[in-house]
C-alpha positions in Angstrom: 108.3 96.9 82.0 111.8 96.3 80.9 114.1 93.5 82.1 116.7 95.6 83.8 114.1 98.0 85.5 112.2 94.9 86.7 115.5 93.4 88.2 116.3 96.7 89.8 112.9 96.9 91.4 113.0 93.3 92.7 116.4 93.9 94.3 115.0 97.1 96.0 112.0 95.2 97.3 114.3 92.4 98.6 116.2 94.9 100.6 113.0 96.1 102.3 113.1 99.6 100.5 110.0 101.7 100.0 110.0 102.9 96.4 108.5 106.2 95.4 105.4 105.6 93.1 107.2 107.5 90.3 109.7 104.7 89.9 107.0 102.7 88.1 104.9 105.3 86.4 101.8 103.1 85.5 99.4 102.1 88.3 98.7 98.7 86.8 102.4 97.9 86.6 102.9 98.7 90.2 99.8 96.6 91.1 101.0 93.6 89.2 104.5 94.0 90.5 103.3 94.2 94.1 101.0 91.1 93.8 103.7 89.1 92.0 106.2 89.9 94.8 103.6 89.0 97.5 102.8 85.7 95.7 106.3 84.6 95.0 107.7 85.7 98.4 104.6 84.6 100.4 104.4 88.0 102.1 101.2 89.8 102.8 100.3 93.2 101.3 99.1 96.1 103.5 96.6 98.6 102.0 95.2 101.8 103.5 91.9 101.8 101.6 89.2 99.3 100.8 89.3 100.3 97.1 93.0 99.2 96.9 92.1 96.0 98.6 89.4 95.2 96.0 91.7 96.2 93.0 94.6 93.9 94.2 92.3 91.0 94.9 91.1 91.2 91.2 94.7 90.6 90.1 95.1 87.6 92.4 92.4 86.5 94.8 94.8 84.2 96.7 97.2 86.9 97.8 97.0 87.9 101.5 96.0 91.6 101.9 95.5 93.3 105.1 93.8 96.7 105.7 95.1 99.4 108.1 94.0 102.9 109.1 95.0 105.1 111.9 91.9 103.9 113.9 91.8 100.4 112.4 94.5 98.0 113.3 92.6 94.9 114.3 93.9 92.8 111.4 97.4 93.0 113.0 96.5 91.9 116.5 98.1 88.7 117.7 99.6 88.0 114.2 103.3 87.5 113.5 104.8 88.4 110.2 107.9 86.4 109.9 108.9 87.7 106.4 107.3 91.2 107.2 104.8 93.0 105.0 104.6 94.7 101.6 103.3 98.3 101.6 100.9 99.6 99.1 101.1 103.3 98.2 97.6 103.9 99.9 99.1 103.3 103.4 99.6 106.6 105.2 102.9 107.6 106.8 101.1 107.5 110.2 100.3 103.8 109.6 103.7 103.0 108.3 105.2 104.5 111.4 102.8 102.4 113.5 103.8 99.2 111.8 107.5 100.0 112.6 106.7 100.9 116.2 105.0 97.5 116.5 108.0 95.7 115.2 106.4 94.7 111.9 109.2 94.5 109.4 108.6 96.4 106.1 109.8 94.1 103.3 109.3 96.5 100.4 106.5 98.5 98.8 105.5 101.8 97.4 105.1 105.2 99.0 103.7 108.5 97.8 106.1 110.5 99.8 
């Protein structure tokens, strides 16, 4: 990934913007970027599928990753996210809306829509 494109993406993430997955065409680049942002900013990643959880943990086992689904929000009970959360593209729009409705700040991430 080029220096200027990487800088643009970092700035977009810092503003809490959800980027369309086409902004970084290669899945591995998106994954590495998301894990790097989580690690350096100490912000957990939210995924919508167990497969994505496993894939991101392979990159960095120390990064905090939470799973969410329309009927599975237990990992968010009684937890505060001072810096918000980063969104993986596997998180559904319904779950993104649920996070917002529960005052959980989205600090950046990727979206398919």
